[in-house]
C-alpha positions in Angstrom: -20.9 -182.0 63.9 -18.3 -183.0 61.1 -16.5 -185.5 63.7 -20.0 -186.9 64.9 -21.8 -188.3 61.7 -23.9 -190.1 63.8 -25.6 -186.9 65.0 -27.1 -186.8 61.2 -29.1 -189.8 62.3 -30.9 -187.6 64.6 -31.5 -185.1 61.6 -32.7 -187.6 59.4 -35.2 -189.0 62.1 -36.4 -185.7 62.7 -36.8 -185.1 58.7 -39.3 -188.1 59.1 -41.3 -186.9 62.3 -41.4 -183.2 61.7 -39.7 -181.7 58.7 -39.7 -178.0 60.4 -37.7 -179.5 63.3 -35.3 -181.4 60.8 -34.7 -177.8 59.1 -34.5 -175.8 62.2 -31.5 -178.4 63.6 -29.7 -178.6 60.6 -29.5 -174.9 60.4 -28.6 -174.3 64.0 -25.6 -177.5 63.7 -24.5 -175.6 60.7 -24.2 -172.5 62.4 -22.7 -174.2 65.5 -20.0 -175.7 63.2 -18.9 -172.7 60.9 -18.6 -170.6 64.3 -16.4 -173.2 65.4 -14.3 -173.2 62.6 -14.3 -169.6 62.2 -13.1 -169.2 66.2 -10.7 -171.9 66.2 -7.0 -170.8 67.1 -4.0 -171.7 69.1 -4.3 -170.1 72.6 -1.2 -168.2 72.3 -1.4 -166.8 68.6 0.6 -163.7 68.6 -0.6 -160.2 68.2 0.2 -158.3 65.0 0.2 -158.7 61.2 2.7 -161.4 59.5 3.9 -161.4 56.0 2.7 -164.1 53.8 2.8 -165.1 50.1 0.5 -167.4 48.3 2.3 -169.4 45.4 0.9 -171.8 42.9 3.0 -175.1 43.0 1.2 -177.4 40.6 -1.7 -177.3 38.3 -4.1 -180.4 37.9 -6.3 -179.7 34.9 -8.0 -176.7 35.8 -7.2 -176.7 39.2 -4.3 -174.9 40.9 -2.9 -176.0 44.1 -1.5 -173.5 46.1 0.4 -172.8 49.4 0.8 -169.7 51.9 4.5 -169.0 53.1 4.4 -167.1 56.4 7.2 -165.1 57.6 8.7 -163.8 61.0 8.9 -160.3 61.8 12.3 -160.0 61.5 14.6 -159.4 58.6 17.2 -162.3 57.6 17.9 -164.0 54.3 16.5 -167.3 55.1 14.5 -168.7 57.9 14.3 -172.5 58.8 11.0 -173.8 57.5 8.0 -176.0 59.0 6.3 -177.8 56.2 2.7 -177.7 57.2 -0.2 -180.0 56.1 -3.7 -179.2 57.3 -6.3 -181.8 58.6 -9.7 -182.9 57.6 -9.8 -186.6 57.0 -8.2 -186.3 53.4 -11.7 -185.3 52.5 -12.3 -181.5 54.0 -10.0 -178.5 54.9 -8.2 -175.8 53.1 -4.3 -174.4 53.6 -5.8 -171.0 55.2 -8.3 -171.7 57.4 -8.6 -170.4 60.5 -7.0 -172.8 62.5 -4.2 -173.3 60.0 -3.4 -169.8 59.6 -3.2 -169.2 63.4 -0.9 -172.1 63.7 1.3 -170.4 60.8 1.7 -167.2 62.9 2.1 -168.7 65.9 5.2 -170.4 64.1 6.2 -167.3 62.5 6.4 -165.6 66.0 9.0 -168.4 67.0 11.5 -167.5 64.2 10.0 -170.2 61.5 9.0 -169.8 57.9 5.7 -171.6 57.7 4.3 -173.3 54.3 1.1 -174.2 54.5 -0.1 -176.4 51.7 -3.4 -177.2 50.1 -3.5 -180.8 48.5 -6.4 -182.8 46.4 -9.1 -183.9 48.4 -10.2 -187.8 48.6 -14.0 -186.7 47.4 -12.5 -186.7 44.0 -9.3 -188.4 44.2 -7.3 -190.9 46.1 -4.4 -191.2 48.8 -1.6 -191.4 45.9 -2.9 -188.4 44.1 -2.7 -186.8 47.6 0.7 -187.6 48.7 1.7 -186.6 44.9 0.7 -183.0 45.8 2.5 -183.5 49.2 5.8 -184.4 47.4 5.3 -181.8 44.7 4.5 -179.1 47.3 7.7 -179.9 49.2 9.7 -180.1 46.1 8.7 -176.7 45.1 9.8 -175.4 48.0 13.2 -177.0 47.9 13.6 -175.6 44.0 12.5 -172.0 44.9 14.3 -171.8 48.5 16.3 -169.0 47.5 13.4 -166.7 46.3 11.1 -168.1 49.3 13.7 -167.2 51.6 13.7 -170.5 53.3 16.4 -172.4 54.3 16.0 -175.9 52.1 18.6 -177.5 54.6 16.7 -177.1 57.6 13.2 -178.4 57.5 10.7 -179.9 59.7 7.4 -181.8 58.2 4.5 -181.1 60.5 0.5 -181.3 60.4 -2.4 -182.0 62.0 -4.7 -185.5 61.8 -4.5 -186.5 58.0 -2.1 -183.8 57.6 0.1 -185.2 60.4 -0.6 -188.8 58.8 0.9 -187.3 55.0 4.1 -186.0 57.0 4.6 -188.9 59.0 4.3 -191.5 56.0 6.5 -189.3 54.0 9.2 -189.4 56.4 9.1 -192.8 57.4 8.4 -194.2 54.1 11.9 -192.1 52.4 14.0 -193.1 55.3 13.0 -196.8 54.9 13.6 -196.6 51.6 16.9 -195.0 51.8 15.8 -191.9 49.5 18.4 -189.4 50.2 17.3 -186.8 47.4 13.9 -186.9 49.1 14.9 -186.4 52.7 17.4 -183.7 52.0 16.9 -180.6 54.7 14.3 -182.3 56.5 15.5 -182.8 59.9 12.2 -184.1 62.0 8.9 -184.7 62.2 6.4 -183.0 64.1 2.6 -184.7 64.1 -0.5 -184.0 66.1 -3.3 -186.7 66.7 -2.6 -188.3 63.3 -3.4 -191.9 62.5 -0.2 -194.0 62.5 -2.3 -197.0 61.5 -5.2 -196.7 59.3 -6.5 -199.4 60.7 -7.1 -197.8 63.7 -9.9 -196.0 63.1 -11.9 -199.1 62.4 -11.1 -200.8 66.0 -13.5 -201.9 68.1 -14.9 -199.0 70.4 -13.8 -196.4 67.8 -17.2 -194.5 67.5 -16.1 -191.9 64.6 -17.9 -192.3 61.9 -16.3 -189.5 59.9 -12.9 -190.8 60.5 -14.1 -194.3 59.3 -15.8 -192.7 56.2 -13.0 -190.3 55.6 -10.5 -193.5 55.5 -12.5 -195.5 52.9 -12.7 -192.6 50.8 -9.0 -191.8 50.8 -8.5 -195.6 50.3 -11.7 -196.6 48.2 -12.5 -199.4 50.3 -12.8 -200.8 53.7 -9.5 -202.6 55.6 -10.9 -206.4 54.7 -11.6 -205.5 51.1 -8.1 -203.5 50.4 -6.0 -205.0 53.2 -2.5 -204.2 51.1 -3.4 -200.5 50.7 -4.1 -200.2 54.8 -0.8 -201.7 54.9 1.2 -199.5 52.5 -0.4 -196.3 53.7 0.2 -196.8 57.4 3.3 -194.9 58.5 3.9 -197.5 61.1 4.5 -200.1 58.8 7.7 -198.0 57.4 9.4 -196.9 60.4 13.0 -197.8 60.3 16.3 -197.4 62.1 16.8 -194.5 59.7 13.7 -192.4 60.7 14.3 -188.7 61.7 13.5 -187.4 65.2 9.8 -187.5 65.5 7.4 -185.6 67.9 4.3 -187.3 68.8 1.4 -185.2 70.3 -2.4 -186.6 70.9 -5.3 -186.2 73.2 -6.1 -189.0 75.5 -10.1 -188.1 74.9 -9.6 -187.9 71.2 -12.7 -189.5 69.7 -11.6 -189.2 66.4 -8.4 -191.0 66.4 -7.5 -193.3 69.2 -4.7 -192.1 71.0 -3.6 -195.7 71.1 -2.2 -195.3 67.6 0.1 -192.8 68.8 1.1 -195.0 71.7 1.9 -197.6 69.2 3.9 -195.3 67.2 5.9 -194.3 70.0 6.6 -198.1 71.1 8.1 -198.6 67.4 10.1 -195.4 67.2 11.8 -196.7 70.7 12.1 -200.3 69.4 14.3 -198.7 66.3 16.2 -196.3 68.8 14.3 -193.1 67.1 14.9 -190.0 68.9 11.4 -189.1 69.6 9.3 -186.8 72.4 5.2 -188.0 73.1 3.4 -185.5 74.4 -0.3 -186.5 75.6 -2.7 -184.5 76.7 -5.1 -185.9 79.5 -8.0 -183.8 78.8 -7.6 -183.3 75.1 -10.0 -184.2 72.1 -9.4 -183.9 68.6 -7.9 -180.8 67.4 -7.5 -179.6 71.4 -5.0 -177.2 70.9 -7.3 -174.8 69.3 -10.1 -174.8 71.8 -8.2 -175.6 75.0 -6.8 -172.5 76.6 -5.4 -174.5 79.8 -1.9 -175.0 81.1 -1.1 -178.1 79.7 -2.1 -177.2 76.2 0.3 -174.1 76.4 2.9 -176.4 77.7 2.5 -178.8 74.6 2.9 -175.8 72.4 5.7 -174.5 74.1 7.3 -178.0 73.8 6.4 -178.2 70.0 8.5 -175.2 69.4 11.5 -176.4 71.4 11.6 -179.6 70.0 11.6 -178.1 66.4 14.1 -175.3 67.2 16.6 -178.0 68.5 16.2 -179.7 65.1 17.2 -176.7 63.0 19.9 -175.2 65.1 
C-alpha cells in the first residue's frame, strides 16, 4: 500500500460514498501492510541468534541517532564490515525493522560484521541532513573500529532503495572529488534497486506516486523547479574513473524505481571502465529479495556475498 499511494484515492472515494466502507478498507489495508513488514526477510536467513550491539553515533537536538553492529557467530579480533543503509524513500524506515535485521543476520552468517544505521528522515529534514548523518555514522565506525571489532580497511557500502542511493552517492561523489580520507578503507559498493538518477522516478510511465512524493520531500521540490538539486544528488552524475567496484541489483518489474535507472548506471560504469556486476531479476519487483524465494533470488543473494567477499579478501 505504501508504494502505491494511488490506492488511497479509492479509499477517499469510499469515504465520500460510505464512511463504514472507508474505515473497513483502511483497517484491512493497514493490517496487510503491517503484516508484510513484519514478515519480510531474505529467503535464506540463517537460524540461531547473532550478537549485536547498539550505539549512539550522533545526537541532533533531542534525537539520538543509532546504529546496530551485528557480528558473526565466530571468534575473531576483527571482521570485514558491510555498512548498511535502509530504504523507505528517505521518508520512512528504520535500522532494525524485520527486513533489515534479516539482511544483517544473513551477512553475519557469511562472515561480515554488518552495521545498520538510522538517519534523519526527509519529512522534517532534507537530503543534505540525511547525507551528513550517513557520513557521520560511517566516520563513527571508523573512529571506533577497534572497540567495535571491525576492520576499517575492508568496508563495503550497501543499501536498499533510498539507502542504496546514499551508498552510491557517497562513493561516487568522494571518488570523483578524489577525497582519499573519506574513501579510505572502502573497497566497493553494493546497491539494490536504487535510483541512480533521481529524475528517473518522474519519467513518463512511472506510476509510483510514493516514489515521486518521497523524492520531492527529500529535495523539497519538483525536478523542473530545482534542477540543480536533482543533478547534484544523482549519483550517476558523479561516476568517474576513480569509482570503486560496484554491484548493481534490480528487479525488472520494479514499479517504484524503474530498472532502467540501473541500466543507465551500468552503462556509465562500463564507459568509465569501472569493475561492476549487474544482477537483474526478471520477475522481481521493489524489495523482491524479501518476498520471493525462487532460485533466481537465492542466486542473486549468493552472488552478492561472493562479490563482496572478493572485495575484502
